[in-house]
C-alpha positions, 0 to 999 in steps of 0.5 A: 499499499502506498503511503502518504510522503506528506509532512505535516508542517507542525512536525517539521516546525517542532522537529530537530531534523534539518538538511532533509527532503520533504513534501508538504501540502497546504493552502497559501496564507501570503505571498511576497518577494521580488523578481529573484526570489518569492516567500510563500507562507503555507499552512496545513492546519496542523499548527497556527504557525505557517512554514515559509517556502523560498522560491528561486524565481529563475528556476520556476515557470513564471505562469505557475507562480502567478497562479500562486495567490492567497488561498490556492493549494499547493504541493511543494517538494523541497530541502528543509533548512535552518532559516536564515530569517528570523520568525521560524526555525526551518523553512523549505527551499523549494525544488518543485511545486504542483497548483492543486487549485487556485484561488482568484484574488478578485473573488477569494473572500479571505484574500485580506486579513482583519475580517470580523467574526460576524463577516465569517459566519456568513461564510462558515464553509471557509472560516476554518482556514483562518488563524482564528478558526483553525485555533478554535477548532484545534482546541475544540478537538483537544477538549473532546479527546481530553473528555474521552480520556478523562472518563476512560481512565477513570472506569467510566463507560461511553453510553450512546443515547438516543437523538430521537426521542418521546421523552422531554428530559427538561420539561421545557417543551421547546423540542423539534418534532421528528416525523414522517408525516405528509406535512401538505396533508396531515392526518388528524384525530377526530378531535382535530390533533395531529394523529402520530398514531400513523407516524413512523414511530406510532407516537410524537417523537423529538429531537433530544434536549439531553441524554440524562434520563437514558444515562441513569439507566445506564449507571443503574447497571454499569455504575459509571456511564457518560454521553457525549453527543449533539442535543437540540432546543427549539428555543427561538433565541438569537444570543451569544449564548444559544444554539439550537444544535449543541453538544453536551457531556453527561456523566452519571454515576450510581452510588454518588451523593451531591458531595461526590458529584460536585467532587467530579465536576470539579476535578473534571474541569480542571483536568479539561483546562489543564489539558488544554493548557498543556496541549494547545499552547501556541493556539491559546497564545494566539487567542490570548494575544488577539482577543483576550489578553487575560485569557491564559491567566484566567484559565491558570487561576481556574485550574489552580483554585478551589471552588467555592461551595455555596448554598442558594439560600446564602447566595441569595442573601449575598446578591440582596446585600451587594448593593448592585443594581441588576437587570433582573430582580433577585430574591428567594425562589427566582432562578439566578440569571448570568449577571447574578452568577458572574457577580458571585464569581468575578466580583464577591468570590473571584473564583468558581462557585458551586451553588446547591440546594435550589428551590424545588419549583424551579428545577427538574422533576428528577432531582432529589428532595431534600429533608426541608421539603422546600429544596433539591439537591441540585448543583450549577457550576458557575464560572467567569465570563460564562455564568453556568457551565455545569448544571446537575443534581443527585437524583431522586431515587425513591420511587414514591417520591419521584412518582409524586414529583411526576404528578406535580409537574403534570408529566404523563406518567404512562410515558415515564414508566421505564423511567420509574421502573429503575426505582421499583427494581434495585434503586440506588443512590445516583448523581450526574451532570451535565456540561455544555461543550460549547460553553466549555469551548467558549471559556477556554478560547476566549471567544465572545459568541457561542457561534464561533466555537462550533464549526457550523452553528444552527440558530434561528433561520440559520441552517445554510451550511 
């Protein structure tokens, strides 16, 4: 079998070899020079850094050199040597160049530098070629790998939760319907409602908002599981914090109580941030220099500090006594908004906060009721610049209590029979949480809009690519 002879630019730049023949393939970032010599900056996506290709103009076809411009894709054969100029350790003295694809300077959208992030969202099919989005996507990959490594090394099993579901785990109702019915001739019942009995699954189904309920089933057999996959919310929210399609990491652990859950969440986040700092140093430095001068310092601070653990009631007291003028009201029984969460983290404690024991009325039906009958064993991990990054709880393990909460929240019990069964036979204390992957990437990269940390954002009126 023929081996690809291409050398990755990242490996050439960090390697020790010199005076060897190499072949590189990539896209032109810049081309400059004079009548005697041309300098081509080539990038193959493996690193934020380009490799310089030095071209002796006299030895190349002039028409070929004219067709080399920003965006063109090349194969370059040449000699890897110590660079004579500053800014790069090595360069390639070209002996042969093949153009795989040209890029007309008059029409190529990335011909110039300095495009706004808003402009680049409109050309999401091309923005990975920019330094910014190359860095973001490499960091996203590293974090995804680190998530699997973390759980695998600690005895967790990767569970694939279904994307099509008949249950609404969050009780929010903002779900995308999945159907094969003819939308031009929808069958209806005698009462005028859509007759989903004639649909593919024989009932109303939707794209999942969470893999949590299925994770609980796995944990109550395998002890420690996690899901990592796409989830969907049909909320008409055009904000820098919302997506219609996003990825969630949801570990679920049998025999974990709330304190164990908090320990895991804190350790997990610190591991992921530490992994990025160690393995994505060049990309983080670029983002630090270009977008957020405090990024690396903030990542190190979070990775090295102890998170504050704070009761919801005490958190409300702090906010009410702060004297700070908030846009949204503060009071016991109200859910915290991002401005409240960030005040606690950034102003009051100046470190991440794990807020626990929320009023039961503002949390999901599956969260374990505390002995006070008013609060549940919920936890939210709050981060600087982000607010809530993790939401979780100890789950309600008692059959009668869970059944009562399902009725109290007007959830149809016949749709939850399988979930209740796990409390009928061999119930056990268990806990879990959900980490929004894009919010994690947002924090680690220092970007300000969640649409800039996913390759192809899905938002209201936007599913172009």
